[in-house]
MARBA-3410 file (N, C-alpha, C, O; in Angstrom, 1 decimal):
143
-23.7,-39.5,-12.0,-24.0,-38.4,-13.2,-22.6,-38.6,-13.7,-21.7,-37.9,-13.2 ~ -22.3,-39.3,-14.6,-21.1,-39.1,-15.8,-20.7,-38.2,-16.9,-21.4,-38.1,-17.9 ~ -19.7,-37.5,-16.9,-19.7,-36.4,-17.4,-18.8,-36.8,-18.2,-17.8,-37.3,-17.9 ~ -19.3,-36.6,-19.9,-18.8,-36.9,-21.4,-17.5,-36.2,-21.1,-17.3,-35.3,-20.4 ~ -16.7,-36.9,-21.9,-15.3,-36.3,-22.3,-15.1,-34.7,-23.3,-14.1,-34.0,-23.4
-16.7,-34.7,-23.8,-16.4,-33.4,-24.6,-16.8,-32.5,-23.6,-16.1,-31.5,-23.5 ~ -18.0,-32.7,-22.6,-17.8,-31.9,-21.5,-16.8,-31.1,-20.7,-16.4,-30.0,-20.5 ~ -16.4,-32.4,-20.3,-14.7,-32.2,-19.2,-14.1,-31.2,-20.2,-14.3,-30.1,-19.9 ~ -13.3,-31.5,-21.5,-12.7,-30.6,-22.1,-13.3,-29.2,-22.3,-12.6,-28.2,-22.3 ~ -14.6,-29.0,-22.4,-15.2,-27.5,-22.7,-15.0,-27.1,-21.4,-15.1,-25.9,-21.2
-14.8,-27.9,-20.1,-14.7,-27.0,-18.8,-13.5,-26.9,-18.3,-13.2,-26.1,-17.4 ~ -12.5,-27.9,-18.9,-11.3,-27.0,-18.7,-10.5,-26.1,-19.9,-9.4,-25.6,-19.9 ~ -11.4,-26.1,-20.9,-11.0,-24.9,-21.4,-11.6,-23.6,-20.9,-11.0,-22.6,-20.7 ~ -13.1,-23.9,-20.5,-13.0,-22.4,-19.9,-12.4,-21.8,-18.8,-12.1,-20.6,-18.6 ~ -12.1,-23.0,-17.7,-11.2,-22.5,-16.9,-9.9,-22.1,-17.5,-9.3,-21.2,-16.8
-9.1,-22.5,-18.5,-7.9,-22.0,-18.8,-8.4,-20.7,-19.5,-7.9,-19.8,-18.8 ~ -9.0,-20.2,-20.3,-9.4,-19.1,-20.4,-9.9,-18.1,-19.2,-9.6,-17.0,-19.4 ~ -10.7,-18.5,-18.1,-10.8,-17.2,-17.0,-9.3,-17.1,-16.4,-8.9,-16.1,-15.9 ~ -8.5,-18.2,-16.4,-7.1,-18.4,-15.6,-6.5,-17.1,-16.1,-6.2,-16.2,-15.4 ~ -6.4,-17.2,-17.8,-5.6,-16.4,-18.5,-6.0,-14.8,-18.4,-5.2,-13.9,-18.3
-7.7,-14.7,-18.4,-8.3,-13.6,-18.2,-7.7,-12.8,-16.8,-7.2,-11.7,-16.8 ~ -8.0,-13.5,-15.9,-7.6,-13.4,-14.5,-6.2,-12.7,-14.5,-6.1,-11.5,-14.1 ~ -4.8,-13.5,-14.9,-3.6,-13.3,-14.4,-3.4,-12.3,-15.3,-2.5,-11.5,-14.9 ~ -4.0,-11.9,-16.6,-3.8,-10.5,-17.6,-4.0,-9.4,-16.1,-3.1,-8.8,-15.5 ~ -5.5,-9.5,-15.7,-5.6,-8.4,-14.9,-4.5,-8.1,-13.7,-4.7,-7.3,-12.9
-3.5,-8.8,-13.6,-2.8,-8.6,-12.3,-1.3,-7.7,-13.0,-0.2,-7.5,-12.4 ~ -1.7,-7.4,-13.9,-0.6,-6.7,-14.8,-0.6,-4.8,-14.0,0.1,-4.0,-14.3 ~ -1.4,-4.7,-13.3,-1.3,-3.2,-13.0,-0.2,-3.1,-12.0,0.4,-2.1,-11.9 ~ 0.1,-4.1,-11.3,1.2,-4.1,-10.6,2.8,-3.7,-11.1,3.5,-3.0,-10.4 ~ 3.0,-4.0,-12.1,4.0,-3.2,-12.9,4.1,-2.2,-13.2,5.2,-1.9,-13.6
2.9,-1.2,-13.1,3.0,0.0,-13.4,2.9,0.5,-12.4,3.7,1.5,-12.4 ~ 2.2,0.2,-10.9,2.8,0.6,-9.4,3.9,0.7,-9.1,4.3,1.8,-8.6 ~ 5.0,-0.9,-9.5,6.1,-0.5,-9.3,7.1,0.3,-9.9,8.2,0.6,-9.4 ~ 6.7,0.7,-11.1,7.7,2.0,-12.1,7.3,3.1,-11.6,8.1,4.0,-11.4 ~ 5.8,3.2,-11.2,5.9,4.6,-10.7,6.6,4.9,-9.1,7.3,5.9,-8.8
6.3,3.8,-8.2,7.0,3.6,-7.2,8.8,4.1,-7.6,9.5,4.9,-7.0 ~ 9.1,3.4,-8.4,10.5,3.1,-8.5,11.1,5.1,-8.8,12.1,5.7,-8.2 ~ 10.4,5.6,-9.7,10.3,6.8,-10.1,10.2,7.8,-8.9,11.1,8.7,-8.8 ~ 9.1,7.8,-8.0,9.2,8.1,-7.0,10.5,8.3,-5.9,10.9,9.3,-5.3 ~ 10.7,6.9,-6.0,12.2,6.5,-4.9,13.6,7.6,-5.6,14.3,8.3,-4.9
13.7,7.5,-7.0,14.8,8.2,-7.5,14.5,9.6,-7.5,15.4,10.4,-7.7 ~ 13.3,10.1,-7.4,13.2,11.9,-7.6,13.5,12.2,-5.8,14.3,13.1,-5.4 ~ 12.7,11.1,-4.7,13.4,11.7,-3.4,14.4,11.2,-3.0,15.0,11.9,-2.2 ~ 15.1,10.2,-3.3,16.7,10.5,-3.2,17.6,11.6,-3.9,18.6,11.9,-3.4 ~ 17.1,12.0,-5.0,18.0,13.1,-5.8,17.6,14.2,-5.0,18.5,15.0,-4.8
16.4,14.5,-4.5,16.2,15.5,-4.0,16.4,16.0,-2.6,16.2,17.1,-2.3 ~ 16.9,14.8,-1.6,17.3,14.7,-0.5,18.7,15.1,-0.5,19.2,16.1,0.0 ~ 19.3,14.3,-1.2,20.8,14.4,-1.7,21.2,15.3,-2.5,22.5,15.3,-2.4 ~ 20.9,16.0,-3.3,21.5,17.0,-4.0,21.5,18.4,-3.4,22.3,19.3,-3.4 ~ 19.9,18.4,-2.7,19.6,19.9,-2.3,19.5,19.7,-0.6,18.5,19.9,0.1
20.7,19.2,-0.1,20.4,18.9,1.9,19.9,20.0,2.3,20.4,21.1,2.2 ~ 18.8,19.8,2.9,18.1,21.0,3.9,17.3,20.6,4.4,16.9,19.5,4.1 ~ 16.6,21.5,5.5,15.7,20.8,6.5,14.5,21.4,5.4,13.4,20.8,5.7 ~ 14.2,22.3,4.3,13.3,22.4,3.5,13.4,21.2,2.8,12.4,20.5,3.0 ~ 14.0,20.9,2.2,14.0,19.8,0.9,13.4,18.6,1.5,12.7,18.0,0.7
13.5,18.1,3.0,13.0,17.3,3.6,11.5,17.6,3.8,10.6,16.7,3.6 ~ 11.3,18.7,4.2,9.7,19.3,4.5,8.7,19.1,3.7,7.6,18.7,3.9 ~ 9.4,19.4,2.0,8.5,19.2,0.8,8.7,17.7,0.4,7.8,16.8,0.6 ~ 9.7,17.4,0.0,10.0,16.1,-0.2,9.6,15.1,0.1,9.2,14.2,-0.7 ~ 9.6,15.0,1.1,9.2,13.5,1.8,7.2,13.4,1.8,6.5,12.4,1.7
6.8,14.8,1.8,5.4,14.5,1.9,5.1,14.4,0.6,4.3,13.5,0.3 ~ 5.7,15.1,-0.2,5.2,14.6,-1.5,5.5,13.2,-1.7,4.5,12.7,-2.1 ~ 6.4,12.4,-1.5,6.9,11.2,-2.1,5.7,10.2,-0.9,5.7,9.0,-1.0 ~ 5.0,10.9,0.0,4.1,10.3,0.8,3.0,9.9,0.2,2.5,8.8,0.2 ~ 2.3,11.4,-0.6,1.3,11.7,-1.3,1.3,10.6,-2.4,0.4,9.9,-2.5
2.4,10.6,-3.1,2.4,9.5,-4.6,2.3,7.8,-3.5,1.6,6.9,-4.1 ~ 2.8,7.4,-2.4,2.8,6.2,-2.0,1.4,6.0,-1.7,0.9,4.9,-2.1 ~ 0.5,7.2,-0.9,-0.8,6.9,-0.5,-1.7,7.0,-2.0,-2.9,6.6,-1.9 ~ -1.4,7.4,-3.0,-2.2,7.6,-4.2,-2.0,6.0,-4.8,-3.0,5.4,-5.1 ~ -0.4,5.3,-5.0,-0.4,4.1,-5.1,-1.0,2.9,-4.4,-1.2,1.8,-4.9
-1.3,3.2,-3.1,-1.7,2.8,-2.3,-3.5,2.2,-2.4,-4.0,1.1,-2.3 ~ -4.0,3.5,-2.8,-5.7,3.8,-2.7,-6.1,3.0,-4.4,-7.2,2.5,-4.7 ~ -4.6,3.1,-5.5,-5.1,2.6,-6.6,-4.6,1.1,-6.5,-5.0,0.4,-7.4 ~ -4.0,0.5,-5.5,-3.8,-0.8,-5.3,-5.1,-1.3,-5.0,-5.7,-2.2,-5.6 ~ -5.7,-0.5,-3.8,-6.8,-1.2,-3.1,-8.0,-1.5,-4.2,-8.7,-2.5,-4.2
-8.2,-0.6,-5.0,-9.1,-0.7,-5.7,-8.8,-1.9,-7.0,-9.6,-2.0,-7.9 ~ -7.9,-2.4,-7.1,-7.9,-3.0,-8.0,-8.4,-4.7,-7.9,-7.8,-5.4,-7.0 ~ -8.9,-5.0,-8.4,-10.1,-6.4,-8.5,-9.2,-7.7,-8.2,-9.6,-8.6,-7.5 ~ -7.7,-7.5,-8.9,-7.1,-8.8,-9.0,-5.8,-8.4,-8.3,-5.4,-7.2,-8.6 ~ -5.1,-9.1,-7.5,-3.9,-9.3,-7.5,-2.8,-9.7,-8.3,-3.1,-10.7,-8.9
-1.5,-9.4,-8.5,-1.2,-10.4,-9.3,-0.6,-11.9,-8.7,-0.7,-11.8,-7.5 ~ -0.1,-13.0,-9.1,0.3,-14.0,-8.5,1.3,-13.8,-7.6,2.3,-13.5,-8.2 ~ 1.4,-13.9,-6.3,2.8,-13.8,-5.7,2.7,-12.9,-4.9,3.5,-12.9,-4.0 ~ 1.8,-12.0,-5.0,1.6,-10.5,-4.9,2.4,-10.3,-3.2,3.3,-9.5,-3.0 ~ 2.2,-10.8,-2.5,2.5,-11.1,-1.2,4.1,-11.0,-1.3,4.7,-9.9,-1.0
4.6,-11.7,-1.6,6.2,-12.1,-1.4,6.6,-11.3,-2.7,7.8,-11.6,-2.9 ~ 6.1,-10.4,-3.6,6.5,-9.7,-4.5,6.7,-8.2,-3.9,7.6,-7.5,-4.3 ~ 5.8,-7.9,-2.9,5.3,-6.9,-2.7,6.4,-6.6,-1.5,7.3,-5.7,-1.5 ~ 6.2,-7.4,-0.5,7.2,-7.8,0.6,8.6,-7.6,0.3,9.3,-6.9,1.1 ~ 9.0,-8.2,-0.7,10.4,-8.5,-1.2,11.0,-7.2,-1.5,12.0,-6.7,-1.1
9.6,-6.7,-2.6,10.4,-5.1,-3.0,10.6,-4.0,-1.7,11.6,-3.2,-1.7 ~ 9.7,-3.9,-0.8,9.8,-3.2,0.1,10.9,-3.3,0.9,11.5,-2.3,1.3 ~ 11.3,-4.6,1.2,12.4,-4.9,2.0,13.5,-4.7,1.2,14.5,-4.2,1.7 ~ 13.5,-5.0,-0.2,15.0,-4.5,-0.4,15.1,-2.9,-1.0,16.2,-2.3,-1.0 ~ 14.1,-2.6,-1.3,14.0,-1.1,-1.3,14.5,-0.2,-0.2,15.2,0.8,-0.4
13.9,-0.6,1.1,14.3,-0.2,2.7,15.9,-0.1,2.9,16.5,0.8,3.4 ~ 16.2,-1.2,2.2,17.9,-1.5,2.6,18.4,-0.6,1.9,19.0,0.3,2.5 ~ 18.4,-0.6,0.5,19.1,0.1,-0.2,18.8,1.8,-0.2,19.7,2.6,-0.5 ~ 17.4,2.2,0.0,17.3,3.5,0.7,18.2,4.2,1.9,19.0,5.2,1.9 ~ 17.8,3.4,2.9,18.3,3.1,4.0,20.0,3.4,4.3,20.5,4.2,5.1
20.5,2.5,3.3,21.7,2.8,3.3,22.3,3.9,2.7,23.0,4.5,3.4 ~ 22.0,4.4,1.3,21.9,5.4,0.5,21.7,6.9,1.4,22.4,7.9,1.1 ~ 20.8,7.1,2.3,20.6,8.3,3.1,21.5,8.1,4.0,22.1,9.1,4.2 ~ 21.8,6.9,4.8,22.5,7.2,6.2,24.2,7.4,5.5,24.9,8.3,6.1 ~ 24.6,6.7,4.5,26.0,7.1,4.5,26.0,8.3,3.5,27.0,9.0,3.4
25.0,8.5,2.7,24.9,9.8,1.9,25.1,11.2,2.7,26.2,11.9,2.7 ~ 24.0,11.5,3.5,24.0,12.3,4.7,25.1,12.7,5.5,25.3,13.8,6.0 ~ 25.9,11.4,5.6,26.7,11.8,6.8,28.2,11.9,5.9,29.0,12.8,6.2 ~ 28.5,10.9,4.7,29.9,11.2,4.3,29.7,11.6,2.6,30.8,11.6,1.9 ~ 28.7,12.0,2.1,28.8,12.5,0.8,27.4,13.8,0.4,26.8,14.0,-0.7
27.0,14.5,1.7,26.2,15.4,1.3,26.4,16.3,-0.3,27.4,16.9,-0.7 ~ 25.4,16.1,-0.8,25.5,16.9,-2.3,26.3,16.3,-3.3,26.5,17.0,-4.3 ~ 26.6,15.5,-3.2,27.8,14.8,-4.3,27.0,14.2,-4.8,26.2,13.5,-4.2 ~ 26.9,14.5,-6.3,26.0,13.6,-7.3,26.6,12.4,-7.6,25.9,11.5,-8.1 ~ 28.1,12.3,-7.3,28.6,10.8,-7.7,28.0,9.8,-6.6,28.3,8.6,-6.9
27.2,9.9,-5.7,27.1,9.3,-4.5,25.4,9.0,-4.7,24.7,7.9,-4.7 ~ 25.1,10.2,-4.7,23.5,10.2,-4.5,22.6,9.5,-6.0,21.7,8.6,-6.0 ~ 23.0,10.1,-7.2,22.6,9.7,-8.7,22.7,8.1,-8.4,21.6,7.6,-8.1 ~ 24.0,7.1,-8.3,23.6,5.9,-8.2,22.8,5.4,-7.4,22.1,4.5,-7.7 ~ 22.8,5.9,-6.0,22.0,5.4,-5.1,20.9,5.9,-5.5,20.1,5.1,-4.9
20.0,6.7,-6.2,18.6,6.6,-6.5,18.6,5.8,-7.6,17.5,5.4,-7.8 ~ 19.4,5.5,-8.6,19.1,4.9,-9.4,19.1,3.0,-9.1,18.6,2.2,-9.9 ~ 19.9,2.6,-7.7,20.1,1.2,-6.9,18.5,1.5,-6.4,17.7,0.6,-6.7 ~ 18.1,2.4,-5.7,17.1,2.2,-5.2,15.4,1.8,-6.3,14.3,1.3,-6.0 ~ 15.8,2.3,-7.4,14.9,1.9,-8.4,14.8,0.5,-8.6,13.8,-0.2,-9.0
16.0,0.0,-8.2,16.0,-1.3,-9.1,15.0,-2.7,-8.6,14.5,-3.5,-9.4 ~ 14.8,-2.6,-6.9,14.0,-3.7,-6.5,12.3,-2.8,-7.6,12.2,-3.5,-8.6 ~ 11.7,-2.2,-7.5,10.7,-2.0,-7.9,10.6,-2.5,-9.6,9.7,-3.2,-10.2 ~ 11.7,-1.9,-10.1,11.5,-2.1,-11.8,11.8,-3.7,-11.7,11.2,-4.3,-12.6 ~ 12.5,-4.5,-10.7,12.5,-6.5,-11.0,11.2,-6.7,-10.8,10.6,-7.6,-11.3
10.2,-5.7,-9.8,9.1,-6.3,-9.5,8.1,-6.1,-10.7,7.3,-6.9,-11.1 ~ 8.2,-4.9,-11.2,7.9,-4.9,-12.4,7.7,-5.6,-13.5,6.7,-5.9,-14.1 ~ 9.1,-5.8,-13.6,9.3,-7.4,-14.8,8.5,-8.6,-14.3,7.8,-9.2,-15.0 ~ 8.7,-9.0,-13.2,8.2,-10.3,-12.6,6.6,-10.1,-12.8,5.9,-10.9,-13.3 ~ 6.3,-8.9,-12.3,4.5,-9.1,-12.9,4.1,-8.9,-14.0,2.9,-9.2,-14.2
4.7,-8.2,-15.0,4.9,-8.7,-16.4,4.7,-10.0,-16.8,3.7,-10.3,-17.5 ~ 5.5,-10.8,-16.5,5.9,-11.8,-16.7,4.8,-12.9,-16.6,4.4,-13.6,-17.5 ~ 4.5,-13.0,-15.0,3.6,-13.6,-14.8,2.5,-13.2,-15.1,1.7,-14.1,-14.9 ~ 2.0,-12.2,-15.6,0.7,-12.0,-16.4,0.7,-12.6,-17.3,-0.4,-12.7,-17.8 ~ 1.3,-13.0,-17.8,1.7,-13.3,-19.5,1.9,-14.8,-19.2,1.3,-15.5,-20.0
2.3,-15.3,-18.5,2.8,-16.9,-18.4,1.5,-18.0,-18.4,0.4,-17.6,-18.5 ~ 1.9,-19.1,-18.4,1.1,-20.2,-18.5,0.7,-20.7,-17.2,-0.4,-21.1,-16.9 ~ 1.7,-20.7,-16.3,2.1,-21.4,-15.1,3.3,-21.2,-14.8,3.9,-21.7,-13.9
END
């Protein structure tokens, strides 16, 4: 069975249209990562600027509720962005390093010091925001 040139071109156009539609549906991850960045900033500012067991007792569970909501949202999405596993794994690894450094050094050397905790909170938002940008970019790219 010979496939004609017109038929082949039509099939390619359909495949490209489907690819573009599917690729665009992975852009939800940019919103996910942006909310993650905001939650991380809020958590670190709360822990650092109001250092007490009471702050840990409400700020950490609140952060975990946000993460649980984001996870439920992510699991309900029918399409993952291209390279999702690497994007998400890299984001979590980089975020974990910044978060750990900020908390360990800040709790021991700079409790309550705005000049440590504000930049640390902002730095913790960088990995998720970079991933948000990449997810948007990948959702628009043609390859």
